[in-house]
A tleap script that builds the chain and sets N, CA, C and O, in Angstrom:
source leaprc.protein.ff14SB
mol = sequence {
  NMET ALA ARG THR ASP THR VAL ILE THR PHE
  ASP PRO ASP THR TYR GLU GLU LYS VAL GLN
  ILE ILE GLN ASN ASP ILE ASN PRO SER ASP
  ILE ARG LEU LEU ARG LEU GLU GLN THR TRP
  TYR TRP ASP GLU ARG ARG ALA ARG LEU ALA
  ILE GLY LEU ASP SER VAL GLY LEU LEU LYS
  ASP VAL LEU ASP GLU ASP GLY ASN LEU LYS
  PHE SER ILE PRO LEU VAL TYR TRP ARG VAL
  LYS CARG
}
set mol.1.N position { -168.399 -61.337 -24.240 }
set mol.1.CA position { -167.498 -61.309 -24.212 }
set mol.1.C position { -167.377 -61.966 -25.578 }
set mol.1.O position { -166.361 -62.490 -26.034 }
set mol.2.N position { -168.806 -61.840 -26.283 }
set mol.2.CA position { -168.463 -62.386 -28.071 }
set mol.2.C position { -168.701 -60.726 -28.676 }
set mol.2.O position { -168.962 -59.653 -28.131 }
set mol.3.N position { -168.430 -61.219 -30.245 }
set mol.3.CA position { -168.433 -60.198 -31.060 }
set mol.3.C position { -169.105 -60.944 -31.910 }
set mol.3.O position { -169.084 -62.172 -31.984 }
set mol.4.N position { -170.043 -59.774 -32.917 }
set mol.4.CA position { -170.564 -59.891 -34.356 }
set mol.4.C position { -169.981 -59.108 -35.283 }
set mol.4.O position { -170.317 -57.927 -35.364 }
set mol.5.N position { -169.043 -59.633 -36.100 }
set mol.5.CA position { -168.308 -58.681 -37.416 }
set mol.5.C position { -169.668 -58.964 -38.439 }
set mol.5.O position { -170.779 -59.488 -38.350 }
set mol.6.N position { -168.713 -58.170 -39.605 }
set mol.6.CA position { -169.898 -57.832 -41.290 }
set mol.6.C position { -168.285 -57.937 -41.456 }
set mol.6.O position { -167.257 -57.452 -40.984 }
set mol.7.N position { -168.801 -59.065 -42.620 }
set mol.7.CA position { -167.383 -59.159 -44.054 }
set mol.7.C position { -167.886 -58.791 -44.744 }
set mol.7.O position { -169.019 -59.261 -44.843 }
set mol.8.N position { -167.616 -58.040 -45.435 }
set mol.8.CA position { -167.839 -57.869 -46.879 }
set mol.8.C position { -166.739 -58.832 -48.145 }
set mol.8.O position { -165.540 -58.937 -47.885 }
set mol.9.N position { -167.156 -59.294 -49.100 }
set mol.9.CA position { -165.929 -59.743 -49.542 }
set mol.9.C position { -166.635 -59.068 -51.312 }
set mol.9.O position { -167.825 -58.762 -51.392 }
set mol.10.N position { -165.630 -58.932 -52.622 }
set mol.10.CA position { -165.803 -58.696 -53.256 }
set mol.10.C position { -165.481 -59.809 -54.391 }
set mol.10.O position { -164.471 -60.513 -54.382 }
set mol.11.N position { -166.189 -59.839 -55.067 }
set mol.11.CA position { -166.244 -61.233 -56.505 }
set mol.11.C position { -165.036 -60.717 -57.443 }
set mol.11.O position { -164.544 -59.891 -56.674 }
set mol.12.N position { -164.551 -60.687 -58.152 }
set mol.12.CA position { -163.655 -59.945 -59.511 }
set mol.12.C position { -164.048 -59.803 -60.847 }
set mol.12.O position { -163.915 -59.029 -61.796 }
set mol.13.N position { -164.765 -61.211 -60.440 }
set mol.13.CA position { -165.157 -62.100 -62.187 }
set mol.13.C position { -166.281 -61.755 -62.280 }
set mol.13.O position { -166.568 -61.207 -63.344 }
set mol.14.N position { -167.410 -61.919 -61.221 }
set mol.14.CA position { -169.056 -61.554 -61.337 }
set mol.14.C position { -169.630 -59.955 -60.792 }
set mol.14.O position { -170.744 -59.584 -60.421 }
set mol.15.N position { -168.241 -59.190 -60.946 }
set mol.15.CA position { -168.480 -58.453 -60.080 }
set mol.15.C position { -169.778 -58.539 -58.944 }
set mol.15.O position { -170.631 -57.678 -58.727 }
set mol.16.N position { -169.573 -60.207 -58.147 }
set mol.16.CA position { -171.104 -59.599 -56.629 }
set mol.16.C position { -170.518 -59.458 -55.715 }
set mol.16.O position { -169.406 -59.855 -55.367 }
set mol.17.N position { -171.488 -58.683 -55.124 }
set mol.17.CA position { -171.010 -58.189 -53.556 }
set mol.17.C position { -171.782 -59.543 -52.620 }
set mol.17.O position { -172.905 -59.993 -52.849 }
set mol.18.N position { -170.738 -60.054 -51.435 }
set mol.18.CA position { -171.083 -60.940 -50.586 }
set mol.18.C position { -170.770 -60.059 -49.485 }
set mol.18.O position { -169.790 -59.326 -49.352 }
set mol.19.N position { -172.161 -60.324 -48.400 }
set mol.19.CA position { -171.792 -60.012 -46.993 }
set mol.19.C position { -171.549 -61.652 -45.985 }
set mol.19.O position { -171.694 -62.816 -46.357 }
set mol.20.N position { -171.247 -61.239 -44.994 }
set mol.20.CA position { -171.183 -62.682 -43.845 }
set mol.20.C position { -171.072 -61.803 -42.817 }
set mol.20.O position { -170.418 -60.792 -42.563 }
set mol.21.N position { -172.556 -63.015 -41.884 }
set mol.21.CA position { -172.306 -61.963 -40.537 }
set mol.21.C position { -171.257 -62.561 -39.800 }
set mol.21.O position { -171.734 -63.684 -39.636 }
set mol.22.N position { -169.852 -62.579 -39.092 }
set mol.22.CA position { -168.977 -63.693 -37.991 }
set mol.22.C position { -168.937 -63.424 -37.447 }
set mol.22.O position { -168.531 -62.290 -37.192 }
set mol.23.N position { -169.663 -64.921 -36.150 }
set mol.23.CA position { -169.917 -64.623 -34.500 }
set mol.23.C position { -167.925 -64.900 -34.228 }
set mol.23.O position { -167.347 -65.952 -34.502 }
set mol.24.N position { -167.457 -64.021 -33.822 }
set mol.24.CA position { -166.466 -64.161 -32.523 }
set mol.24.C position { -166.853 -64.115 -31.222 }
set mol.24.O position { -167.132 -63.167 -30.489 }
set mol.25.N position { -166.801 -66.338 -30.902 }
set mol.25.CA position { -166.829 -65.883 -29.388 }
set mol.25.C position { -164.971 -66.386 -29.026 }
set mol.25.O position { -164.085 -67.047 -29.566 }
set mol.26.N position { -165.160 -65.648 -27.901 }
set mol.26.CA position { -163.950 -65.684 -27.099 }
set mol.26.C position { -163.940 -66.789 -25.673 }
set mol.26.O position { -164.840 -66.671 -24.841 }
set mol.27.N position { -163.042 -67.655 -25.529 }
set mol.27.CA position { -162.677 -68.877 -24.944 }
set mol.27.C position { -162.248 -68.393 -23.614 }
set mol.27.O position { -161.079 -68.031 -23.484 }
set mol.28.N position { -163.273 -68.333 -22.352 }
set mol.28.CA position { -161.956 -67.857 -21.482 }
set mol.28.C position { -161.060 -68.249 -21.439 }
set mol.28.O position { -160.319 -67.281 -21.270 }
set mol.29.N position { -160.330 -69.340 -21.482 }
set mol.29.CA position { -159.374 -69.888 -20.828 }
set mol.29.C position { -158.419 -69.703 -22.237 }
set mol.29.O position { -157.377 -70.337 -22.404 }
set mol.30.N position { -158.869 -68.893 -23.044 }
set mol.30.CA position { -157.435 -67.999 -23.639 }
set mol.30.C position { -157.214 -67.261 -22.602 }
set mol.30.O position { -156.697 -67.480 -21.507 }
set mol.31.N position { -157.519 -66.663 -22.929 }
set mol.31.CA position { -157.511 -65.116 -21.865 }
set mol.31.C position { -156.033 -65.809 -20.536 }
set mol.31.O position { -156.264 -66.655 -19.671 }
set mol.32.N position { -155.052 -65.334 -20.705 }
set mol.32.CA position { -154.315 -65.949 -19.456 }
set mol.32.C position { -153.170 -65.191 -18.551 }
set mol.32.O position { -152.228 -65.517 -17.829 }
set mol.33.N position { -153.812 -63.974 -19.021 }
set mol.33.CA position { -152.831 -62.516 -19.207 }
set mol.33.C position { -153.852 -61.206 -18.869 }
set mol.33.O position { -154.851 -60.798 -19.460 }
set mol.34.N position { -153.310 -60.836 -17.927 }
set mol.34.CA position { -153.570 -59.759 -16.933 }
set mol.34.C position { -152.664 -58.152 -17.339 }
set mol.34.O position { -151.468 -58.443 -17.312 }
set mol.35.N position { -152.744 -57.427 -17.505 }
set mol.35.CA position { -152.018 -55.980 -17.902 }
set mol.35.C position { -152.686 -55.146 -17.157 }
set mol.35.O position { -153.883 -54.902 -17.011 }
set mol.36.N position { -151.195 -54.535 -16.469 }
set mol.36.CA position { -151.709 -53.430 -14.819 }
set mol.36.C position { -151.036 -52.675 -15.570 }
set mol.36.O position { -149.991 -53.094 -16.068 }
set mol.37.N position { -151.615 -51.063 -15.873 }
set mol.37.CA position { -151.290 -49.739 -16.117 }
set mol.37.C position { -150.506 -49.092 -14.668 }
set mol.37.O position { -151.503 -48.491 -14.267 }
set mol.38.N position { -149.955 -48.933 -14.116 }
set mol.38.CA position { -149.225 -48.333 -12.860 }
set mol.38.C position { -149.034 -46.897 -12.838 }
set mol.38.O position { -148.595 -46.480 -13.909 }
set mol.39.N position { -149.106 -46.566 -12.509 }
set mol.39.CA position { -147.975 -44.355 -12.129 }
set mol.39.C position { -147.207 -44.440 -10.803 }
set mol.39.O position { -147.761 -44.333 -9.709 }
set mol.40.N position { -145.982 -44.627 -10.964 }
set mol.40.CA position { -145.219 -44.242 -9.818 }
set mol.40.C position { -145.073 -43.071 -9.425 }
set mol.40.O position { -144.753 -42.226 -10.261 }
set mol.41.N position { -145.257 -42.709 -8.109 }
set mol.41.CA position { -144.803 -41.837 -7.599 }
set mol.41.C position { -144.457 -40.987 -6.343 }
set mol.41.O position { -145.373 -40.986 -5.520 }
set mol.42.N position { -143.366 -40.267 -5.995 }
set mol.42.CA position { -143.332 -40.187 -4.403 }
set mol.42.C position { -144.074 -39.354 -4.194 }
set mol.42.O position { -144.327 -38.275 -4.729 }
set mol.43.N position { -144.701 -40.266 -2.788 }
set mol.43.CA position { -145.880 -38.846 -2.103 }
set mol.43.C position { -145.335 -38.692 -1.128 }
set mol.43.O position { -144.894 -39.491 -0.302 }
set mol.44.N position { -145.349 -36.742 -1.229 }
set mol.44.CA position { -144.700 -35.894 -0.187 }
set mol.44.C position { -144.900 -36.391 1.068 }
set mol.44.O position { -143.990 -36.908 1.717 }
set mol.45.N position { -146.333 -36.242 1.572 }
set mol.45.CA position { -146.797 -35.873 2.499 }
set mol.45.C position { -146.267 -37.415 3.086 }
set mol.45.O position { -145.052 -37.356 3.276 }
set mol.46.N position { -146.678 -38.408 3.335 }
set mol.46.CA position { -146.026 -39.541 3.503 }
set mol.46.C position { -144.505 -40.009 3.794 }
set mol.46.O position { -144.262 -40.967 4.527 }
set mol.47.N position { -143.627 -39.337 3.228 }
set mol.47.CA position { -142.413 -39.365 2.388 }
set mol.47.C position { -142.215 -40.951 2.487 }
set mol.47.O position { -141.642 -41.486 3.436 }
set mol.48.N position { -142.930 -41.862 1.043 }
set mol.48.CA position { -142.592 -42.669 0.269 }
set mol.48.C position { -142.904 -43.209 -0.710 }
set mol.48.O position { -144.097 -42.912 -0.666 }
set mol.49.N position { -142.797 -43.830 -1.669 }
set mol.49.CA position { -142.785 -44.720 -3.054 }
set mol.49.C position { -144.120 -44.740 -2.879 }
set mol.49.O position { -144.397 -45.353 -1.848 }
set mol.50.N position { -145.127 -44.302 -3.486 }
set mol.50.CA position { -146.576 -45.051 -3.186 }
set mol.50.C position { -147.112 -45.650 -5.711 }
set mol.50.O position { -146.452 -45.469 -6.734 }
set mol.51.N position { -148.201 -46.151 -5.520 }
set mol.51.CA position { -148.666 -46.540 -6.697 }
set mol.51.C position { -149.620 -45.932 -7.092 }
set mol.51.O position { -149.889 -45.276 -6.086 }
set mol.52.N position { -150.654 -45.543 -8.143 }
set mol.52.CA position { -151.482 -45.372 -8.802 }
set mol.52.C position { -151.830 -46.222 -9.400 }
set mol.52.O position { -150.804 -46.411 -10.054 }
set mol.53.N position { -152.957 -47.431 -9.953 }
set mol.53.CA position { -153.445 -48.437 -10.666 }
set mol.53.C position { -153.973 -47.300 -11.769 }
set mol.53.O position { -154.557 -46.331 -11.284 }
set mol.54.N position { -153.820 -47.346 -13.146 }
set mol.54.CA position { -154.175 -46.735 -14.069 }
set mol.54.C position { -155.340 -47.167 -14.846 }
set mol.54.O position { -156.352 -46.493 -15.041 }
set mol.55.N position { -155.056 -48.612 -15.365 }
set mol.55.CA position { -155.884 -49.203 -16.020 }
set mol.55.C position { -155.582 -50.692 -16.027 }
set mol.55.O position { -154.426 -51.106 -16.113 }
set mol.56.N position { -156.664 -51.508 -15.933 }
set mol.56.CA position { -156.349 -53.483 -15.968 }
set mol.56.C position { -157.128 -53.601 -17.738 }
set mol.56.O position { -157.945 -52.955 -18.396 }
set mol.57.N position { -156.391 -54.664 -17.892 }
set mol.57.CA position { -156.138 -55.398 -19.628 }
set mol.57.C position { -157.050 -56.728 -19.461 }
set mol.57.O position { -157.601 -57.035 -18.403 }
set mol.58.N position { -157.090 -57.116 -20.088 }
set mol.58.CA position { -157.439 -58.940 -20.312 }
set mol.58.C position { -156.586 -59.088 -21.498 }
set mol.58.O position { -156.876 -58.321 -22.416 }
set mol.59.N position { -155.307 -60.132 -21.762 }
set mol.59.CA position { -154.764 -60.218 -22.850 }
set mol.59.C position { -155.322 -61.787 -23.697 }
set mol.59.O position { -155.458 -62.819 -23.040 }
set mol.60.N position { -155.469 -61.761 -24.499 }
set mol.60.CA position { -155.374 -63.106 -25.261 }
set mol.60.C position { -154.423 -63.283 -26.506 }
set mol.60.O position { -153.998 -62.533 -27.384 }
set mol.61.N position { -154.249 -64.940 -26.106 }
set mol.61.CA position { -152.933 -65.304 -27.510 }
set mol.61.C position { -153.676 -65.982 -28.212 }
set mol.61.O position { -154.544 -66.840 -28.048 }
set mol.62.N position { -153.040 -65.290 -29.290 }
set mol.62.CA position { -152.737 -65.242 -30.739 }
set mol.62.C position { -152.003 -66.956 -30.752 }
set mol.62.O position { -150.965 -67.196 -30.135 }
set mol.63.N position { -152.654 -67.879 -31.452 }
set mol.63.CA position { -151.452 -69.190 -32.001 }
set mol.63.C position { -151.661 -68.989 -32.874 }
set mol.63.O position { -152.455 -68.185 -33.362 }
set mol.64.N position { -150.360 -70.328 -33.683 }
set mol.64.CA position { -150.094 -70.109 -35.089 }
set mol.64.C position { -150.899 -71.041 -35.391 }
set mol.64.O position { -151.798 -71.298 -34.590 }
set mol.65.N position { -150.814 -71.621 -36.343 }
set mol.65.CA position { -151.445 -73.558 -37.128 }
set mol.65.C position { -150.919 -74.269 -36.307 }
set mol.65.O position { -151.586 -75.057 -35.638 }
set mol.66.N position { -149.708 -74.154 -36.190 }
set mol.66.CA position { -149.004 -76.018 -34.947 }
set mol.66.C position { -149.701 -75.277 -33.636 }
set mol.66.O position { -150.143 -75.946 -32.702 }
set mol.67.N position { -149.746 -74.075 -33.657 }
set mol.67.CA position { -150.737 -74.830 -31.414 }
set mol.67.C position { -149.703 -73.808 -30.825 }
set mol.67.O position { -150.204 -73.330 -29.807 }
set mol.68.N position { -148.205 -73.179 -31.111 }
set mol.68.CA position { -147.765 -72.013 -30.662 }
set mol.68.C position { -148.027 -70.795 -30.728 }
set mol.68.O position { -148.456 -70.118 -31.662 }
set mol.69.N position { -147.594 -70.392 -29.113 }
set mol.69.CA position { -147.515 -68.721 -29.141 }
set mol.69.C position { -147.071 -67.405 -30.042 }
set mol.69.O position { -145.958 -66.893 -30.159 }
set mol.70.N position { -148.403 -67.025 -30.664 }
set mol.70.CA position { -147.251 -66.160 -31.877 }
set mol.70.C position { -147.110 -64.497 -30.797 }
set mol.70.O position { -146.221 -63.661 -30.960 }
set mol.71.N position { -147.780 -64.441 -30.179 }
set mol.71.CA position { -148.562 -62.945 -29.773 }
set mol.71.C position { -149.677 -62.854 -28.689 }
set mol.71.O position { -150.626 -63.635 -28.762 }
set mol.72.N position { -149.618 -62.107 -27.874 }
set mol.72.CA position { -151.050 -62.014 -26.807 }
set mol.72.C position { -151.478 -60.411 -27.708 }
set mol.72.O position { -150.817 -59.592 -28.346 }
set mol.73.N position { -153.163 -60.573 -27.266 }
set mol.73.CA position { -153.661 -58.911 -28.076 }
set mol.73.C position { -154.107 -58.688 -26.740 }
set mol.73.O position { -154.014 -59.597 -25.914 }
set mol.74.N position { -154.717 -57.254 -26.353 }
set mol.74.CA position { -155.549 -57.127 -25.219 }
set mol.74.C position { -157.002 -56.778 -26.013 }
set mol.74.O position { -157.050 -55.906 -26.881 }
set mol.75.N position { -158.033 -57.474 -25.653 }
set mol.75.CA position { -159.493 -57.507 -25.489 }
set mol.75.C position { -159.973 -56.214 -25.300 }
set mol.75.O position { -160.259 -55.349 -26.128 }
set mol.76.N position { -160.021 -56.213 -24.007 }
set mol.76.CA position { -160.155 -54.889 -23.632 }
set mol.76.C position { -159.719 -53.709 -22.371 }
set mol.76.O position { -160.371 -53.905 -21.346 }
set mol.77.N position { -159.270 -53.172 -22.330 }
set mol.77.CA position { -158.786 -52.006 -21.088 }
set mol.77.C position { -159.985 -50.990 -19.895 }
set mol.77.O position { -160.733 -50.139 -20.376 }
set mol.78.N position { -159.959 -51.280 -18.399 }
set mol.78.CA position { -160.415 -50.443 -17.923 }
set mol.78.C position { -159.826 -50.070 -17.090 }
set mol.78.O position { -159.151 -50.682 -16.263 }
set mol.79.N position { -160.168 -48.221 -17.315 }
set mol.79.CA position { -159.652 -47.265 -17.084 }
set mol.79.C position { -160.044 -47.272 -15.443 }
set mol.79.O position { -161.213 -47.632 -15.313 }
set mol.80.N position { -159.441 -46.997 -14.254 }
set mol.80.CA position { -159.589 -46.992 -12.695 }
set mol.80.C position { -159.755 -45.750 -12.342 }
set mol.80.O position { -158.880 -45.147 -11.720 }
set mol.81.N position { -160.940 -45.182 -12.704 }
set mol.81.CA position { -160.800 -44.370 -11.949 }
set mol.81.C position { -160.193 -43.622 -9.813 }
set mol.81.O position { -160.488 -44.244 -8.793 }
set mol.82.N position { -159.568 -42.574 -9.825 }
set mol.82.CA position { -158.968 -41.791 -9.109 }
set mol.82.C position { -159.697 -40.850 -8.709 }
set mol.82.O position { -159.233 -39.977 -7.976 }
savepdb mol mol.pdb
quit
């Protein structure tokens, strides 16, 4: 669950381009929520309400500089085969 990004910056004074490789590691303790996407439907054959799982997503908390929760972002979604 780690990813590597390439960041290219440009210095307007010297016209020099700078390339940096940044390693973004994910701390497992940052993942506190799962998002489940479901489809609810009426099953005519059984005459009852049924639920089908469509996908599962891991959500990571994004904190501000004071450590307060700003929002949660999805890291990955897994689609469930039916």
